[in-house]
C-alpha positions as CSV (number, residue, x, y, z in Angstrom):
1,M,219.6,208.5,98.1
2,T,219.6,207.3,101.8
3,N,219.4,209.5,104.8
4,E,223.0,208.5,105.6
5,N,224.1,209.8,102.2
6,R,222.5,213.2,103.0
7,N,224.6,213.6,106.1
8,V,227.9,213.2,104.2
9,N,229.6,215.8,102.0
10,Y,230.8,214.1,98.9
11,V,233.1,216.8,97.5
12,G,235.9,214.3,96.7
13,P,233.7,211.8,94.9
14,F,231.9,214.6,93.1
15,I,235.2,216.1,91.8
16,T,236.2,212.6,90.7
17,M,233.0,212.2,88.7
18,V,233.6,215.6,87.1
19,I,237.1,214.4,86.1
20,L,235.5,211.2,84.7
21,M,232.9,213.1,82.7
22,S,235.7,215.3,81.4
23,L,237.7,212.2,80.4
24,V,234.6,211.0,78.4
25,G,234.5,214.2,76.4
26,F,238.3,214.2,75.9
27,I,238.5,210.6,74.6
28,T,235.5,211.0,72.4
29,V,237.0,214.0,70.5
30,V,240.6,212.6,70.6
31,N,239.3,209.5,68.7
32,Q,237.5,211.7,66.1
33,Q,240.7,213.8,65.6
34,F,242.6,210.7,64.7
35,Q,240.8,210.6,61.3
36,A,243.1,213.0,59.4
37,P,246.5,211.8,60.8
38,M,245.6,208.1,60.5
39,Q,244.5,208.7,56.9
40,V,248.0,209.9,56.2
41,A,249.7,207.2,58.2
42,F,247.6,204.2,57.2
43,L,245.6,205.0,54.1
44,K,248.1,206.4,51.6
45,E,247.4,203.5,49.2
46,A,243.6,203.3,50.0
47,G,242.7,205.0,46.7
48,D,239.1,206.0,46.4
49,L,238.3,204.6,49.9
50,K,240.6,206.9,51.9
51,N,237.9,209.1,53.3
52,T,235.5,206.3,53.9
53,L,238.1,204.3,55.8
54,A,239.2,207.3,57.8
55,T,235.6,208.0,59.0
56,V,235.3,204.3,60.1
57,I,237.4,205.4,63.1
58,T,234.5,207.5,64.3
59,F,231.9,204.9,63.1
60,S,233.4,202.1,65.1
61,F,233.6,204.2,68.3
62,F,229.9,205.2,68.3
63,L,228.8,201.8,67.1
64,A,229.9,200.5,70.5
65,Y,227.2,202.6,72.2
66,L,224.6,200.6,70.3
67,L,226.1,197.2,70.5
68,M,227.5,197.4,74.1
69,G,224.8,199.3,75.8
70,G,223.1,196.1,77.0
71,M,226.4,194.8,78.4
72,S,226.9,198.0,80.4
73,A,223.4,197.7,81.8
74,K,224.1,194.1,82.9
75,S,227.3,195.3,84.5
76,L,225.2,197.8,86.6
77,V,223.1,194.8,87.8
78,N,225.9,192.4,88.4
79,N,228.7,194.7,89.6
80,G,227.0,197.9,90.8
81,Y,227.8,201.4,89.9
82,R,231.3,201.5,91.4
83,G,232.2,198.2,89.8
84,T,231.0,199.4,86.4
85,L,233.1,202.6,86.6
86,I,236.2,200.6,87.4
87,R,235.5,198.1,84.6
88,G,235.0,201.0,82.2
89,L,238.4,202.4,83.1
90,I,240.0,199.0,82.7
91,I,238.5,198.6,79.3
92,L,239.7,202.1,78.4
93,I,243.3,201.1,79.4
94,G,242.8,198.1,77.1
95,A,241.8,200.5,74.3
96,F,245.0,202.5,74.8
97,V,247.1,199.4,74.7
98,V,245.5,198.4,71.4
99,F,246.3,201.8,70.0
100,E,249.9,201.3,71.0
101,L,249.9,197.8,69.5
102,S,248.6,199.3,66.2
103,A,251.5,201.7,66.1
104,F,254.0,198.9,67.0
105,Q,252.6,196.5,64.4
106,F,252.8,199.2,61.7
107,E,256.4,200.1,62.5
108,Q,257.5,196.5,62.8
109,S,255.5,195.1,59.8
110,A,254.8,198.0,57.5
111,G,254.6,195.5,54.6
112,S,251.8,193.5,56.4
113,T,248.8,194.6,54.3
114,I,245.5,193.5,52.8
115,T,245.2,194.2,49.1
116,M,241.8,194.6,47.4
117,G,242.2,195.5,43.8
118,S,244.0,198.9,43.7
119,V,243.4,199.4,47.5
120,T,246.1,198.4,50.0
121,I,245.4,198.6,53.7
122,P,247.9,197.8,56.5
123,H,246.8,195.4,59.2
124,A,247.7,198.1,61.7
125,Y,244.6,200.1,60.5
126,F,242.3,197.3,61.5
127,I,243.9,197.1,64.9
128,F,243.4,200.8,65.4
129,I,239.7,200.4,64.4
130,L,239.4,197.7,67.1
131,G,241.0,200.2,69.6
132,S,238.3,202.8,68.7
133,F,235.5,200.3,69.3
134,I,237.0,199.3,72.6
135,A,237.3,202.9,73.6
136,G,233.6,203.5,72.7
137,T,232.7,200.4,74.8
138,A,234.7,201.8,77.8
139,L,232.8,205.2,77.6
140,T,229.5,203.3,77.3
141,F,230.3,201.7,80.7
142,L,231.5,205.0,82.2
143,Q,228.5,207.1,81.2
144,S,226.0,204.5,82.5
145,A,227.3,205.1,86.0
146,I,228.7,208.7,86.1
147,N,225.4,210.5,85.8
148,P,223.7,208.7,88.7
149,Y,226.7,209.4,90.9
150,L,226.6,213.1,89.9
151,V,223.0,213.2,91.3
152,A,223.9,211.1,94.4
153,C,227.1,212.9,95.4
154,D,225.5,215.6,97.6
155,V,227.6,218.7,97.8
156,K,226.3,221.5,100.1
157,G,224.9,224.4,98.1
158,T,224.3,222.5,94.9
159,S,221.5,220.6,93.3
160,G,221.7,217.5,91.2
161,V,221.0,219.5,88.1
162,Q,223.8,222.0,89.0
163,R,226.3,219.2,89.6
164,Q,225.4,217.7,86.2
165,T,225.9,221.1,84.6
166,I,229.3,221.5,86.2
167,A,230.3,218.1,84.9
168,G,228.9,219.0,81.5
169,A,231.1,222.1,81.5
170,G,234.1,220.0,82.3
171,N,233.2,217.6,79.5
172,S,232.9,220.4,77.0
173,T,236.2,222.0,78.1
174,M,238.0,218.8,77.4
175,T,236.4,218.4,74.0
176,T,237.7,221.9,73.2
177,I,241.3,220.9,74.3
178,A,241.3,217.5,72.6
179,P,242.0,218.7,69.0
180,F,245.1,220.5,70.2
181,F,246.2,217.4,72.2
182,V,246.1,215.3,69.1
183,A,247.8,217.9,66.8
184,A,250.3,219.5,69.2
185,V,251.0,216.9,71.9
186,I,250.7,213.6,70.1
187,F,251.9,214.6,66.6
188,Q,253.9,217.7,67.6
189,N,252.3,219.9,64.9
190,R,254.0,217.9,62.2
191,T,253.0,218.4,58.6
192,A,250.9,215.7,56.9
193,D,253.9,214.4,55.1
194,D,255.8,214.0,58.4
195,I,253.3,212.1,60.5
196,Q,255.1,209.6,62.7
197,I,253.0,206.8,64.1
198,S,255.5,206.3,66.9
199,S,254.2,209.5,68.3
200,L,251.4,207.5,69.9
201,Y,253.7,205.7,72.4
202,V,254.5,208.3,75.1
203,P,251.1,210.1,75.2
204,F,249.1,206.9,75.5
205,A,251.5,205.5,78.1
206,I,250.9,208.6,80.2
207,L,247.1,208.2,79.7
208,I,247.3,204.6,80.8
209,V,249.0,205.7,84.1
210,I,246.4,208.5,84.6
211,V,243.4,206.1,84.0
212,A,244.9,203.4,86.2
213,A,245.3,206.0,89.0
214,L,241.6,207.0,88.6
215,A,240.6,203.3,88.8
216,Y,242.6,202.9,92.0
217,I,241.1,206.1,93.5
218,L,237.6,204.7,92.8
219,T,238.4,201.6,94.9
220,R,239.2,203.9,97.9
221,L,236.6,206.6,97.6
222,N,233.7,206.7,100.0
223,L,231.0,206.8,97.3
224,P,227.3,207.3,98.1
225,E,224.9,204.3,97.9
226,I,222.6,204.3,94.8
227,A,219.5,202.2,94.7
228,S,220.3,198.9,93.2
229,V,219.5,198.2,89.6
230,T,217.5,195.0,89.5
231,S,217.1,192.6,86.6
232,S,213.4,192.1,87.3
233,K,211.1,192.7,84.4
234,D,209.5,196.2,84.2
235,E,205.8,196.7,84.6
236,K,203.9,195.1,81.7
237,L,202.8,198.0,79.5
238,P,199.7,197.6,77.3
239,R,201.4,199.0,74.2
240,S,204.7,199.8,72.6
241,V,206.4,203.1,73.2
242,W,206.9,203.2,69.4
243,S,203.2,203.8,69.0
244,F,203.6,207.4,70.2
245,S,204.5,209.3,67.1
246,H,206.3,212.2,68.8
247,L,208.5,209.7,70.7
248,A,209.3,207.7,67.5
249,L,210.1,210.9,65.6
250,G,212.1,212.1,68.6
251,V,214.3,209.0,68.5
252,V,215.0,210.0,64.9
253,A,215.7,213.6,66.0
254,I,218.2,212.4,68.6
255,F,219.8,210.2,65.9
256,V,220.0,213.1,63.5
257,Y,221.2,215.6,66.1
258,V,224.1,213.4,67.4
259,G,224.9,212.6,63.8
260,V,225.2,216.2,62.6
261,E,227.0,217.2,65.8
262,V,229.7,214.6,65.4
263,A,229.9,215.0,61.7
264,V,230.9,218.6,62.0
265,G,233.3,218.0,64.9
266,A,234.9,215.0,63.3
267,N,235.0,216.0,59.6
268,I,235.7,219.8,59.7
269,V,239.4,218.9,59.9
270,M,239.1,216.6,56.9
271,Y,237.2,219.3,55.0
272,A,239.8,222.0,55.8
273,K,242.8,219.9,54.9
274,D,241.1,218.9,51.7
275,L,240.8,222.6,50.8
276,G,244.5,223.1,51.6
277,G,246.3,226.5,52.1
278,S,245.4,228.6,55.1
279,F,242.4,226.4,55.8
280,A,244.5,223.3,56.2
281,A,246.9,225.3,58.5
282,K,244.0,226.3,60.8
283,A,242.1,222.9,60.7
284,T,242.9,222.0,64.3
285,L,241.9,225.5,65.5
286,M,238.5,225.2,63.7
287,A,237.8,221.9,65.4
288,S,238.7,223.3,68.8
289,L,236.6,226.4,68.3
290,Y,233.6,224.3,67.2
291,W,233.7,222.3,70.4
292,G,234.4,225.6,72.3
293,G,231.1,226.9,70.8
294,M,229.4,223.9,72.3
295,L,230.9,224.8,75.7
296,V,229.8,228.4,75.5
297,G,226.3,227.4,74.4
298,R,225.9,224.9,77.3
299,L,227.1,227.5,79.8
300,L,224.6,230.0,78.5
301,G,221.8,227.4,78.3
302,S,220.3,228.4,81.6
303,F,219.5,231.8,80.2
304,V,217.2,230.3,77.6
305,S,215.6,227.7,79.8
306,K,212.3,229.7,80.0
307,I,212.0,229.6,76.2
308,P,209.8,226.7,75.0
309,A,211.9,223.7,73.9
310,N,210.4,223.6,70.4
311,T,211.2,227.3,69.9
312,Q,214.8,226.7,71.0
313,L,215.0,223.8,68.5
314,L,213.4,225.8,65.7
315,F,215.8,228.8,66.1
316,T,219.0,226.6,66.5
317,S,218.2,224.3,63.6
318,V,217.5,227.2,61.2
319,A,220.7,229.1,62.3
320,A,222.9,225.9,62.1
321,G,221.4,225.0,58.7
322,V,222.1,228.5,57.3
323,L,225.7,228.3,58.4
324,V,226.1,224.8,56.9
325,V,224.7,225.8,53.6
326,A,226.7,229.0,53.5
327,S,229.9,227.0,54.2
328,M,229.0,224.5,51.4
329,L,228.3,227.2,48.8
330,T,231.4,229.3,49.6
331,N,233.8,226.4,50.4
332,N,234.6,228.2,53.7
333,P,234.9,225.8,56.7
334,W,235.2,228.7,59.1
335,L,231.4,229.1,58.9
336,L,231.0,225.6,60.4
337,V,232.7,226.7,63.6
338,G,229.7,228.7,64.5
339,V,227.4,225.7,64.2
340,G,228.7,224.4,67.6
341,L,227.0,227.2,69.4
342,F,223.6,226.2,68.0
343,H,224.1,222.5,68.4
344,S,224.9,222.9,72.1
345,I,221.3,223.2,73.3
346,M,219.6,220.8,70.9
347,W,219.8,217.7,73.1
348,P,218.1,219.4,76.1
349,A,215.4,220.7,73.7
350,I,214.7,217.4,71.9
351,F,214.7,215.1,74.9
352,P,211.8,216.7,76.9
353,L,209.7,217.2,73.7
354,A,210.1,213.5,72.9
355,I,208.9,212.2,76.3
356,E,206.2,214.8,76.8
357,G,202.9,213.3,78.1
358,L,204.2,209.7,78.2
359,G,203.5,209.1,81.9
360,K,204.3,205.5,82.8
361,Y,206.0,205.0,79.4
362,T,208.6,207.7,80.2
363,S,211.3,205.3,81.4
364,K,211.2,203.0,78.4
365,A,210.9,206.1,76.1
366,S,214.2,207.5,77.6
367,G,215.9,204.2,76.9
368,A,214.6,204.2,73.3
369,L,216.0,207.8,72.9
370,M,219.5,206.7,73.9
371,M,219.5,204.4,70.9
372,G,219.7,207.5,68.7
373,V,223.3,208.1,69.8
374,V,224.3,205.7,67.0
375,G,223.7,208.6,64.7
376,G,227.2,209.7,65.6
377,A,228.5,206.5,63.9
378,V,226.4,206.9,60.7
379,F,226.6,210.5,59.6
380,P,230.4,211.0,59.5
381,L,230.7,207.7,57.6
382,L,228.1,208.7,55.1
383,Q,230.0,211.9,54.5
384,G,233.2,210.0,54.0
385,I,231.6,207.7,51.5
386,M,230.2,210.7,49.6
387,A,233.6,212.5,49.7
388,D,235.2,209.5,48.0
389,S,232.4,209.3,45.5
390,I,232.5,212.9,44.4
391,G,236.2,213.5,45.1
392,S,236.0,216.3,47.6
393,W,234.3,217.2,50.9
394,G,232.5,220.4,49.8
395,W,229.1,219.1,48.8
396,T,229.1,216.3,51.5
397,W,227.7,218.9,53.9
398,I,224.3,218.5,52.2
399,I,224.0,215.5,54.5
400,V,224.3,217.7,57.6
401,A,222.1,220.4,56.0
402,L,219.3,217.8,55.5
403,G,219.7,216.7,59.1
404,E,219.1,220.3,60.2
405,V,216.0,220.4,58.0
406,Y,214.6,217.3,59.8
407,L,215.3,219.0,63.2
408,L,213.4,222.0,62.0
409,Y,210.5,219.7,61.0
410,Y,210.5,218.1,64.5
411,A,210.5,221.6,66.1
412,L,207.5,222.7,63.9
413,S,205.4,219.6,63.8
414,G,207.0,216.3,64.7
415,H,207.1,217.0,68.4
416,K,203.3,217.5,68.8
417,V,201.7,215.2,71.2
418,K,198.7,213.4,69.7
419,E,197.9,211.3,72.8
420,R,198.8,211.8,76.5
421,V,199.1,209.0,79.1
422,D,198.3,209.4,82.8
């Protein structure tokens, strides 16, 4: 940050970044919560693939983080941070338009389908999947620029870490609200048999207007200058970051953590609706409370900051694992709600453990760790495939339970540094 930046109070830009970070959380969970209603709308004739194809909605969204991360990095180089934010918002508007086109195509051409044996899938489903991927791409662009601005937007009486914490709270608040937005605002609390795909039109039209307004505001804001990202090659390092075992195992830990976090948040509704009865009636509330637990945990995270990171991870992985196994054995999805509280502090525990003692390799190690976000694509999909294979969601939670076991291993042994770098 330049001296000039330090003399300016960036309250307005900071609030805008908090709104953008909140938007990221909101869209992430809204996309996940489309699994159940889109399964009803699009996949009635999908036979034994209905759960697998429903979870592809989440898979395609998180796949964008892996495939489009390089493009967002190039955008920072070519267009700067402000330009990358604006492009991210424009791409997000494009995603909303594609969602609208999916609904329009389904209504106008309901008979336009692809048939594979006994499975029939409407073309509109594939358009919706494309929309999910585009939305994931948009958020990849946004997140690459929001965090640097949160640090750079100096607000009197706050530190960079505090500003990131405030933005994180906004993000978690919107993830808590998102399930109700899908159920109550978009689909108006309709029963599964009465889902109307036309319900997408008005809410997404409103979102398009809101996002367009944010893009316009960004063009007028007095944003702080951030040191330019250059395309020059980094310092030539004598060895690969993958040669450090605690880092390599840490990438797997991030992959597993994001995977289990998203799997519970995305699939708890599918699980509850599969069980039926009172569970199905409260499915949206379960998802909201799960993400609400994430919010509470993050707000309380500062109180456990003095506890060693490996101890935090050990306790939370055991607690989460016990709840997952108990839910699986009792067929009670309410127990999964509490998992959110323990998942909430796993990322800030794993990340520092994985880069411990890496010295000049830290920057590349951090980049490698971000690859693990693709776990959010893989775990929910694996659950969907397993649900179709065995005919129910109950025992699919063994995938999440095994993920918690790996996180326990990383807390106990995998994080240990075998070699330090100056």
